[in-house]
FILUM-104959 format. One record per residue (C-alpha): y, z, x. Coordinates in nm, 3 decimals. Example, Ala and Ser with C-alpha at 12.3 -4.5 7.8 and 13.67 -1.06 7.14 Angstrom:
+---------+---------+---------+
!   north !      up !    east !
+---------+---------+---------+
!  -0.450 !   0.780 !   1.230 !
!  -0.106 !   0.714 !   1.367 !
+---------+---------+---------+
***
This chain:
+---------+---------+---------+
!   north !      up !    east !
+---------+---------+---------+
! -11.786 !  17.422 !  -2.923 !
! -11.715 !  17.051 !  -2.900 !
! -11.337 !  17.090 !  -2.934 !
! -11.342 !  17.361 !  -2.667 !
! -11.539 !  17.141 !  -2.424 !
! -11.299 !  16.857 !  -2.489 !
! -11.004 !  17.086 !  -2.412 !
! -11.163 !  17.205 !  -2.087 !
! -11.236 !  16.845 !  -1.981 !
! -10.878 !  16.747 !  -2.060 !
! -10.743 !  17.033 !  -1.847 !
! -10.969 !  16.936 !  -1.555 !
! -10.853 !  16.575 !  -1.569 !
! -10.489 !  16.685 !  -1.595 !
! -10.523 !  16.904 !  -1.284 !
! -10.698 !  16.624 !  -1.098 !
! -10.442 !  16.357 !  -1.178 !
! -10.155 !  16.600 !  -1.115 !
! -10.279 !  16.694 !  -0.770 !
! -10.078 !  16.634 !  -0.457 !
! -10.267 !  16.308 !  -0.398 !
! -10.031 !  16.169 !  -0.664 !
!  -9.726 !  16.373 !  -0.552 !
!  -9.540 !  16.052 !  -0.469 !
!  -9.525 !  15.829 !  -0.774 !
!  -9.401 !  15.473 !  -0.736 !
!  -9.323 !  15.219 !  -1.007 !
!  -9.470 !  14.907 !  -0.853 !
!  -9.611 !  14.612 !  -1.044 !
!  -9.966 !  14.497 !  -0.993 !
!  -9.877 !  14.129 !  -0.959 !
!  -9.572 !  13.953 !  -0.809 !
!  -9.484 !  13.587 !  -0.781 !
!  -9.448 !  13.443 !  -0.430 !
!  -9.100 !  13.525 !  -0.288 !
!  -9.014 !  13.744 !  -0.588 !
!  -8.788 !  14.045 !  -0.521 !
!  -8.993 !  14.363 !  -0.542 !
!  -8.789 !  14.664 !  -0.660 !
!  -8.978 !  14.994 !  -0.671 !
!  -8.864 !  15.341 !  -0.776 !
!  -9.022 !  15.646 !  -0.613 !
!  -9.038 !  16.001 !  -0.743 !
!  -9.179 !  16.304 !  -0.570 !
!  -9.111 !  16.615 !  -0.367 !
!  -8.999 !  16.470 !  -0.032 !
!  -8.881 !  16.713 !   0.236 !
!  -8.748 !  16.471 !   0.499 !
!  -8.577 !  16.134 !   0.455 !
!  -8.783 !  15.818 !   0.425 !
!  -8.667 !  15.541 !   0.658 !
!  -8.762 !  15.175 !   0.694 !
!  -8.986 !  15.278 !   0.983 !
!  -9.201 !  15.471 !   0.734 !
!  -9.280 !  15.153 !   0.538 !
!  -9.543 !  14.888 !   0.613 !
!  -9.691 !  14.593 !   0.429 !
! -10.043 !  14.481 !   0.513 !
! -10.290 !  14.212 !   0.413 !
! -10.654 !  14.273 !   0.504 !
! -10.537 !  14.551 !   0.736 !
! -10.303 !  14.314 !   0.923 !
!  -9.933 !  14.396 !   0.917 !
!  -9.716 !  14.144 !   0.730 !
!  -9.348 !  14.113 !   0.831 !
!  -9.129 !  14.119 !   0.519 !
!  -8.761 !  14.168 !   0.448 !
!  -8.723 !  14.514 !   0.294 !
!  -8.524 !  14.836 !   0.286 !
!  -8.559 !  15.188 !   0.148 !
!  -8.277 !  15.422 !   0.044 !
!  -8.227 !  15.743 !  -0.150 !
!  -8.010 !  15.717 !  -0.461 !
!  -7.938 !  16.054 !  -0.614 !
!  -8.277 !  16.231 !  -0.631 !
!  -8.494 !  15.918 !  -0.614 !
!  -8.594 !  15.673 !  -0.345 !
!  -8.578 !  15.300 !  -0.406 !
!  -8.756 !  15.030 !  -0.210 !
!  -8.692 !  14.657 !  -0.225 !
!  -8.872 !  14.371 !  -0.052 !
!  -8.910 !  13.995 !  -0.075 !
!  -9.273 !  13.939 !  -0.173 !
!  -9.487 !  13.723 !   0.059 !
!  -9.495 !  13.349 !   0.001 !
!  -9.873 !  13.329 !   0.030 !
! -10.098 !  13.444 !  -0.258 !
! -10.338 !  13.727 !  -0.187 !
! -10.397 !  14.101 !  -0.206 !
! -10.150 !  14.324 !  -0.023 !
! -10.097 !  14.695 !   0.043 !
!  -9.769 !  14.885 !   0.055 !
!  -9.798 !  15.177 !   0.297 !
!  -9.551 !  15.465 !   0.305 !
!  -9.643 !  15.660 !   0.615 !
!  -9.569 !  16.011 !   0.738 !
!  -9.423 !  16.141 !   0.412 !
!  -9.320 !  16.505 !   0.455 !
!  -9.419 !  16.674 !   0.128 !
!  -9.632 !  16.964 !   0.004 !
! -10.004 !  16.994 !  -0.057 !
! -10.151 !  17.303 !  -0.221 !
!  -9.815 !  17.473 !  -0.184 !
!  -9.797 !  17.412 !   0.193 !
!  -9.592 !  17.163 !   0.390 !
!  -9.789 !  16.853 !   0.482 !
!  -9.740 !  16.503 !   0.618 !
!  -9.929 !  16.243 !   0.412 !
!  -9.968 !  15.864 !   0.416 !
!  -9.958 !  15.687 !   0.079 !
! -10.097 !  15.341 !  -0.006 !
! -10.032 !  15.120 !  -0.310 !
! -10.206 !  14.788 !  -0.376 !
! -10.053 !  14.480 !  -0.534 !
! -10.122 !  14.108 !  -0.539 !
!  -9.918 !  13.790 !  -0.507 !
! -10.015 !  13.492 !  -0.724 !
!  -9.882 !  13.214 !  -0.943 !
!  -9.585 !  12.982 !  -0.903 !
!  -9.308 !  13.039 !  -0.649 !
!  -9.042 !  13.272 !  -0.792 !
!  -8.749 !  13.069 !  -0.925 !
!  -8.500 !  13.284 !  -0.734 !
!  -8.480 !  13.608 !  -0.539 !
!  -8.199 !  13.854 !  -0.463 !
!  -8.130 !  14.083 !  -0.169 !
!  -8.058 !  14.362 !  -0.123 !
!  -8.252 !  14.499 !  -0.418 !
!  -8.009 !  14.787 !  -0.471 !
!  -7.633 !  14.839 !  -0.432 !
!  -7.477 !  15.138 !  -0.253 !
!  -7.105 !  15.095 !  -0.197 !
!  -6.755 !  15.229 !  -0.259 !
!  -6.595 !  14.889 !  -0.309 !
!  -6.668 !  14.520 !  -0.354 !
!  -7.005 !  14.406 !  -0.228 !
!  -7.203 !  14.090 !  -0.163 !
!  -7.546 !  13.974 !  -0.280 !
!  -7.766 !  13.697 !  -0.141 !
!  -7.934 !  13.503 !  -0.421 !
!  -8.179 !  13.235 !  -0.306 !
!  -8.269 !  12.959 !  -0.550 !
!  -8.617 !  12.826 !  -0.469 !
!  -8.587 !  12.485 !  -0.633 !
!  -8.410 !  12.152 !  -0.579 !
!  -8.175 !  12.161 !  -0.878 !
!  -7.906 !  12.413 !  -0.966 !
!  -7.942 !  12.687 !  -1.225 !
!  -7.704 !  12.916 !  -1.416 !
!  -7.793 !  13.286 !  -1.417 !
!  -7.626 !  13.602 !  -1.544 !
!  -7.453 !  13.805 !  -1.272 !
!  -7.333 !  14.122 !  -1.442 !
!  -7.144 !  14.003 !  -1.747 !
!  -7.058 !  13.659 !  -1.614 !
!  -7.253 !  13.339 !  -1.559 !
!  -7.285 !  13.192 !  -1.211 !
!  -7.419 !  12.848 !  -1.122 !
!  -7.659 !  12.874 !  -0.830 !
!  -7.710 !  12.589 !  -0.586 !
!  -8.048 !  12.523 !  -0.422 !
!  -8.100 !  12.756 !  -0.127 !
!  -7.895 !  13.062 !  -0.040 !
!  -7.595 !  13.163 !  -0.251 !
!  -7.363 !  13.446 !  -0.146 !
!  -7.223 !  13.616 !  -0.455 !
!  -6.930 !  13.856 !  -0.437 !
!  -6.941 !  14.143 !  -0.686 !
!  -6.627 !  14.346 !  -0.755 !
!  -6.616 !  14.724 !  -0.783 !
!  -6.501 !  14.693 !  -1.146 !
!  -6.817 !  14.500 !  -1.235 !
!  -7.029 !  14.778 !  -1.085 !
!  -6.835 !  15.060 !  -1.254 !
!  -6.888 !  14.912 !  -1.600 !
!  -7.257 !  14.831 !  -1.548 !
!  -7.490 !  14.989 !  -1.801 !
!  -7.742 !  15.260 !  -1.706 !
!  -7.649 !  15.245 !  -1.336 !
!  -7.814 !  14.903 !  -1.304 !
!  -7.656 !  14.568 !  -1.217 !
!  -7.809 !  14.254 !  -1.362 !
!  -7.883 !  13.951 !  -1.148 !
!  -8.075 !  13.717 !  -1.377 !
!  -8.417 !  13.873 !  -1.432 !
!  -8.352 !  14.153 !  -1.183 !
!  -8.181 !  14.486 !  -1.249 !
!  -8.050 !  14.645 !  -0.929 !
!  -8.004 !  15.025 !  -0.899 !
!  -7.643 !  15.125 !  -0.819 !
!  -7.493 !  15.413 !  -0.623 !
!  -7.114 !  15.432 !  -0.596 !
!  -6.989 !  15.640 !  -0.304 !
!  -6.721 !  15.884 !  -0.421 !
!  -6.528 !  16.169 !  -0.261 !
!  -6.798 !  16.423 !  -0.349 !
!  -7.042 !  16.210 !  -0.152 !
!  -6.805 !  16.194 !   0.146 !
!  -6.698 !  16.556 !   0.162 !
!  -7.038 !  16.716 !   0.225 !
!  -6.991 !  16.977 !   0.500 !
!  -7.297 !  17.086 !   0.697 !
!  -7.305 !  17.438 !   0.839 !
!  -7.637 !  17.429 !   1.023 !
!  -7.874 !  17.192 !   1.198 !
!  -7.761 !  16.864 !   1.351 !
!  -7.446 !  16.681 !   1.246 !
!  -7.263 !  16.357 !   1.318 !
!  -6.890 !  16.347 !   1.392 !
!  -6.766 !  16.149 !   1.206 !
!  -7.030 !  16.147 !   0.931 !
!  -6.899 !  15.823 !   0.774 !
!  -6.779 !  15.506 !   0.947 !
!  -6.604 !  15.241 !   0.736 !
!  -6.633 !  14.879 !   0.848 !
!  -6.409 !  14.618 !   0.686 !
!  -6.584 !  14.281 !   0.708 !
!  -6.355 !  13.986 !   0.775 !
!  -6.057 !  14.192 !   0.894 !
!  -6.111 !  14.173 !   1.266 !
!  -6.292 !  14.507 !   1.266 !
!  -6.429 !  14.622 !   1.602 !
!  -6.804 !  14.633 !   1.663 !
!  -6.823 !  14.941 !   1.891 !
!  -6.791 !  15.293 !   1.750 !
!  -6.786 !  15.628 !   1.929 !
!  -6.970 !  15.917 !   1.765 !
!  -7.067 !  16.273 !   1.850 !
!  -7.390 !  16.457 !   1.778 !
!  -7.353 !  16.834 !   1.755 !
!  -7.601 !  17.120 !   1.734 !
!  -7.476 !  17.374 !   1.478 !
!  -7.770 !  17.610 !   1.530 !
!  -7.770 !  17.921 !   1.752 !
!  -8.078 !  17.794 !   1.933 !
!  -8.160 !  17.496 !   2.154 !
!  -8.287 !  17.184 !   1.978 !
!  -8.527 !  16.958 !   2.168 !
!  -8.682 !  16.614 !   2.130 !
!  -8.379 !  16.477 !   1.942 !
!  -8.384 !  16.106 !   1.875 !
!  -8.210 !  15.838 !   1.663 !
!  -8.373 !  15.644 !   1.379 !
!  -8.202 !  15.319 !   1.276 !
!  -8.251 !  14.947 !   1.215 !
!  -8.261 !  14.797 !   1.564 !
!  -8.196 !  14.447 !   1.428 !
!  -7.849 !  14.562 !   1.319 !
!  -7.744 !  14.831 !   1.567 !
!  -7.793 !  14.959 !   1.918 !
!  -7.703 !  15.306 !   2.047 !
!  -7.627 !  15.409 !   2.404 !
!  -7.722 !  15.602 !   2.602 !
!  -8.084 !  15.563 !   2.496 !
!  -8.377 !  15.803 !   2.499 !
!  -8.458 !  16.146 !   2.356 !
!  -8.232 !  16.440 !   2.436 !
!  -8.178 !  16.813 !   2.386 !
!  -7.877 !  17.015 !   2.272 !
!  -7.793 !  17.375 !   2.348 !
!  -7.634 !  17.591 !   2.075 !
!  -7.302 !  17.433 !   1.965 !
!  -7.336 !  17.162 !   2.231 !
!  -7.203 !  16.812 !   2.160 !
!  -7.303 !  16.477 !   2.314 !
!  -7.115 !  16.148 !   2.288 !
!  -7.274 !  15.816 !   2.196 !
!  -7.165 !  15.457 !   2.129 !
!  -7.294 !  15.254 !   1.835 !
!  -7.280 !  14.876 !   1.874 !
!  -7.318 !  14.641 !   1.576 !
!  -7.556 !  14.367 !   1.688 !
!  -7.493 !  14.126 !   1.401 !
!  -7.220 !  14.180 !   1.141 !
!  -7.370 !  13.918 !   0.907 !
!  -7.687 !  14.129 !   0.872 !
!  -7.501 !  14.431 !   0.738 !
!  -7.529 !  14.526 !   0.373 !
!  -7.290 !  14.737 !   0.167 !
!  -7.437 !  15.062 !   0.294 !
!  -7.626 !  15.138 !   0.614 !
!  -7.769 !  15.463 !   0.749 !
!  -7.837 !  15.597 !   1.097 !
!  -8.032 !  15.922 !   1.138 !
!  -8.058 !  16.167 !   1.424 !
!  -8.371 !  16.382 !   1.407 !
!  -8.545 !  16.668 !   1.581 !
!  -8.868 !  16.838 !   1.487 !
!  -8.721 !  17.034 !   1.197 !
!  -8.369 !  16.903 !   1.141 !
!  -8.192 !  16.576 !   1.078 !
!  -7.844 !  16.438 !   1.009 !
!  -7.731 !  16.114 !   0.847 !
!  -7.449 !  15.884 !   0.953 !
!  -7.325 !  15.649 !   0.681 !
!  -7.201 !  15.303 !   0.779 !
!  -6.992 !  15.192 !   0.480 !
!  -6.943 !  14.814 !   0.472 !
!  -6.633 !  14.696 !   0.284 !
!  -6.564 !  14.337 !   0.184 !
!  -6.216 !  14.193 !   0.118 !
!  -6.098 !  14.309 !  -0.226 !
!  -6.156 !  14.082 !  -0.522 !
!  -5.954 !  14.017 !  -0.835 !
!  -6.058 !  13.835 !  -1.148 !
!  -5.865 !  13.531 !  -1.036 !
!  -6.036 !  13.488 !  -0.699 !
!  -6.404 !  13.538 !  -0.766 !
!  -6.658 !  13.306 !  -0.617 !
!  -6.645 !  13.036 !  -0.878 !
!  -6.264 !  13.021 !  -0.896 !
!  -6.156 !  12.982 !  -0.534 !
!  -5.860 !  12.749 !  -0.472 !
!  -5.935 !  12.549 !  -0.159 !
!  -5.573 !  12.456 !  -0.089 !
!  -5.480 !  12.795 !   0.055 !
!  -5.774 !  12.895 !   0.271 !
!  -5.714 !  13.101 !   0.585 !
!  -5.971 !  13.151 !   0.859 !
!  -6.051 !  13.511 !   0.769 !
!  -6.037 !  13.503 !   0.390 !
!  -6.369 !  13.375 !   0.258 !
!  -6.717 !  13.271 !   0.347 !
!  -6.809 !  12.905 !   0.294 !
!  -7.022 !  12.985 !  -0.012 !
!  -6.723 !  13.162 !  -0.172 !
!  -6.504 !  12.851 !  -0.152 !
!  -6.528 !  12.621 !  -0.450 !
!  -6.725 !  12.313 !  -0.348 !
!  -6.788 !  12.460 !  -0.002 !
!  -7.113 !  12.396 !   0.179 !
!  -7.255 !  12.365 !   0.530 !
!  -7.370 !  12.025 !   0.653 !
!  -7.683 !  11.995 !   0.866 !
!  -7.682 !  11.845 !   1.212 !
!  -7.812 !  11.521 !   1.061 !
!  -7.535 !  11.512 !   0.800 !
!  -7.164 !  11.438 !   0.794 !
!  -6.893 !  11.576 !   0.565 !
!  -6.731 !  11.323 !   0.335 !
!  -6.447 !  11.558 !   0.235 !
!  -6.219 !  11.810 !   0.403 !
!  -6.349 !  12.048 !   0.672 !
!  -6.193 !  12.395 !   0.675 !
!  -6.256 !  12.711 !   0.875 !
!  -6.435 !  12.995 !   0.693 !
!  -6.567 !  13.336 !   0.796 !
!  -6.905 !  13.190 !   0.885 !
!  -6.798 !  12.859 !   1.045 !
!  -6.681 !  12.509 !   0.957 !
!  -6.708 !  12.451 !   0.583 !
!  -6.727 !  12.112 !   0.413 !
!  -6.523 !  12.076 !   0.092 !
!  -6.700 !  11.774 !  -0.049 !
!  -7.047 !  11.630 !  -0.008 !
!  -7.280 !  11.618 !   0.289 !
!  -7.433 !  11.276 !   0.348 !
!  -7.689 !  11.160 !   0.601 !
!  -7.535 !  11.015 !   0.912 !
!  -7.581 !  10.641 !   0.948 !
!  -7.802 !  10.582 !   1.247 !
!  -7.666 !  10.322 !   1.493 !
!  -7.822 !   9.983 !   1.423 !
!  -8.042 !   9.835 !   1.694 !
!  -7.953 !   9.476 !   1.595 !
!  -7.685 !   9.449 !   1.866 !
!  -7.950 !   9.493 !   2.132 !
!  -8.130 !   9.186 !   2.001 !
!  -7.805 !   8.988 !   2.002 !
!  -7.734 !   9.082 !   2.363 !
!  -8.087 !   8.990 !   2.472 !
!  -8.062 !   8.656 !   2.290 !
!  -7.732 !   8.576 !   2.461 !
!  -7.875 !   8.669 !   2.800 !
!  -8.182 !   8.457 !   2.734 !
!  -7.968 !   8.159 !   2.632 !
!  -7.760 !   8.207 !   2.946 !
!  -8.065 !   8.216 !   3.170 !
!  -8.216 !   7.909 !   3.005 !
!  -7.886 !   7.725 !   3.033 !
!  -7.859 !   7.815 !   3.401 !
!  -8.214 !   7.695 !   3.470 !
!  -8.157 !   7.370 !   3.277 !
!  -7.829 !   7.306 !   3.458 !
!  -7.991 !   7.347 !   3.800 !
!  -8.283 !   7.134 !   3.694 !
!  -8.054 !   6.850 !   3.582 !
!  -7.846 !   6.881 !   3.893 !
!  -8.151 !   6.866 !   4.119 !
!  -8.298 !   6.576 !   3.923 !
!  -7.975 !   6.370 !   3.935 !
!  -7.942 !   6.433 !   4.305 !
!  -8.304 !   6.322 !   4.365 !
!  -8.264 !   6.007 !   4.159 !
!  -7.946 !   5.915 !   4.350 !
!  -8.115 !   5.957 !   4.687 !
!  -8.410 !   5.746 !   4.570 !
!  -8.178 !   5.466 !   4.450 !
!  -7.993 !   5.457 !   4.783 !
!  -8.322 !   5.442 !   4.970 !
!  -8.444 !   5.148 !   4.762 !
!  -8.112 !   4.959 !   4.817 !
!  -8.138 !   5.014 !   5.190 !
!  -8.500 !   4.885 !   5.200 !
!  -8.394 !   4.574 !   5.005 !
!  -8.109 !   4.499 !   5.244 !
!  -8.343 !   4.524 !   5.544 !
!  -8.577 !   4.264 !   5.391 !
!  -8.300 !   4.005 !   5.353 !
!  -8.293 !   3.720 !   5.621 !
+---------+---------+---------+
***
């Protein structure tokens, strides 16, 4: 009987732990270092897309603002974030997940706990995944005062303290192992956009026209784009609205709207800040039971093996070729610093090819010299007038005495 009871108990536990409470599994660590890049993989039966607006981070039930993003790569969702700087216990919330519970559609909120402790992470990387059809760019921040060499793909890159912008070529991504790209201790999921990804044709629901917009960074690309939203259904669709990152884009006209069968409405997308864009951005249009996705594909200037970040020749730099961090020896000087080398124009402003040194503050010694000279002048003037007055008084007194002596003579 004992083996049978054990089998029954095992089946009960299996059913319990396989219930819909755990229908969204996420590979998140229990402990992260301050400012470490969190990269989580999510698996589950998700009926509607998860957007950044579905994600929250909280500490003691208070929302914590973090840099993060969430995207679907193949059949899985991936989330990245820069962990908080301050140690403590935190909760990752994934809200309003459209899934199933007991075989029926349901909307459920999920919560996952983790903590932040220990030393500050040596470096972090963002974004925490790569979705692109060409060359891309990564921001690697070194959280220490001395440089460090790390592995970027199959090459070594020397990081400077602070933010480092690293260009990664399409070839490096294609030959990455297991669809992951190495950045030091991090392994970033990769999704390369191909023609199969582009040529998806929708025959019902909502749709964008066009469904993909390509933006070439650094080539004078415009920042306003006209799009259409069309209802492919044979019924009216109501309460339609856009879902997007408002720190990167704006869409006009604003507000919710409705579409009759086969009706189309025109909208304008405006890029608020080109420097915030990553290799792949998404904008959704949603109604109660339908959605469509617009892909914003961000392309960087093409790279070759001879012009990667660490091998830039600074003698032939044009205004629209490279960012300052991509130019060998290039750096930005603070307001309190001056450039001791050559200053050239880069994509993101004036770039110093040399070293940045603290400006010499004007010496206040000259003020003392001027005051001393003025003081000497004043004293000299007073002394001169005193001597002049004294000499004049003595002369008058002498004349008076001579006159008195003459009057006394017989």
